[in-house]
N, C-alpha and C positions, 0 to 999 in steps of 0.2 A: 577510802578512795572513791572517787566518782568515775563512772564510765560515761563518756560522751561520744556522740556522733554528730558531726557537722556535715550537713547535706545541702547542696544547691540543686536546682532542677537539672543541671548538667552532670553532676557527679558527687560522690562522697569525698569530702575534703580531708576529713580526719576522723578516726575512731580510736579510742584508747582510754586508758586510765589517767586521771588527773587529780590534783590535790584540791583545786578550787577553780571556779570560773567567774569572771566579771562580765556582766551583760549591760548593753545600752538599752535598758527597758523603756517602754513607751511613756510610762509615768515618771520614772526616775531610774538611774543606774542602780544595779544591785549585784551582790555577790552570792554565790552558792557554794557551800561547803558540804562535806559528807554528812549524811543523815538529815539533810534539809527536808522540811515538810514538802509534800507534793505541791507542785505549782505549774500553772500554765500561764505564760506571759507573752505579749507581743513585744517585738524588738524594733527599735528605730535605727536609722542610719547612725553609725558610730564605730567605736572600737570594741570588739569582743576579744577578751584575752583569757588565757588560762595558765595555770602553773602545772607543768607536766611532772611525771614521776621523777625526772632528773633535776628538778628545781629550776627548769628553764621557763621563762615567761614567753608564751607564744601569742602573737597578736594577729588579728585579721580585721581589716576594714570591711564593714558590711553595709548593705543598703537597707536591711530590715528583714523581718521574718518572725518566727516565734519559737519558744522553747517549751517543751513538755518534760517535766522532771517528776519521776516516781521511783521510789526504791533505789536511790543512788544511781539511776540511769537517766541521762538527759538526751533527748532527741532534739536537735537544734536544726530547724528547717530555715534556710536563708535564701533570700531572693538572689543575692550576689555576695561573694566574699573573695577577698584577695589578701595574700600575705605580703610583707615587704619585699620578698624575693621577686614577686611579679610586678613590681612597680619601678618606674623611672621618675626621678625628681622633676625633670623638665616637663614630662607628659602630665604629671599630677598638677604642676603649676598652671599649665594650659587649661586643664579640666576645671581647675578652681576659678580661673578668670572667666571661662565660658559659662560656668554655672552662675557666677555673680551677675554676668550680663543677662543671662536668661531670666534670672529672678527679677532684675530691674525692669525688663521689657514685658514680662508676663502680665496679661490683662485678666484672664479668667482664673477663678479659684483653682481649678484642676491644674492649669499650667503653673500657677504659683506653687502649689503643693509639690508637683513634680520637680520644679526648679530648686525648691528648698531641699528636697531629698538628694538631688544631685550635688548641691552645695555641701550638705552635711557629709555625704560620702567622700567628696574630694577633700574636705577638711580631715576626715578620719584617715584617708590615705596619706596625707601630708603628716599627720600626727605620728603614724607608725614609722614612716620614713625618717623623721627627725629623731625619733627615739632610738633608731638603729645606729645613728651616727654618733 
C-alpha cells in the first residue's frame, strides 16, 4: 500500500492508504504503485485519481502542483483540487465556455498560459462529472 496526502494551500483534502495513484504529470500522465522508486514531479491541470483500500476509484480535478514520493509515502501539494461532490454541471459548462473565450482573447503569453490552465481545469471538472453519471 501507498500512503498519500493531498494538500492545497487551504486544507488537507485526503490522507490515507491507497493501492495506486494516477497523476497528470507535466511531461506525461503516470501511475504510481507500491514500492515505486523515489520521484519528484510537477503536475499539470487534469484528473488525479487513486484506488483506495476498498477498491473505489476516487477522482479530483486539479489545477496543478507537484508530488514527492519516497518510501511508499506521497506528499501531493496542489494549487486547487475539487471532487465531483463539489461540482455542478451547469457551473462547469459555464466555466468551460468562459475559459475558451479567455483563451481566444488572450494577447500576452502569461494570459494565454493562465487561460489554458483554466480551460484544462474546466475540462478535468467536466471529465470527473461525466464519469460519475
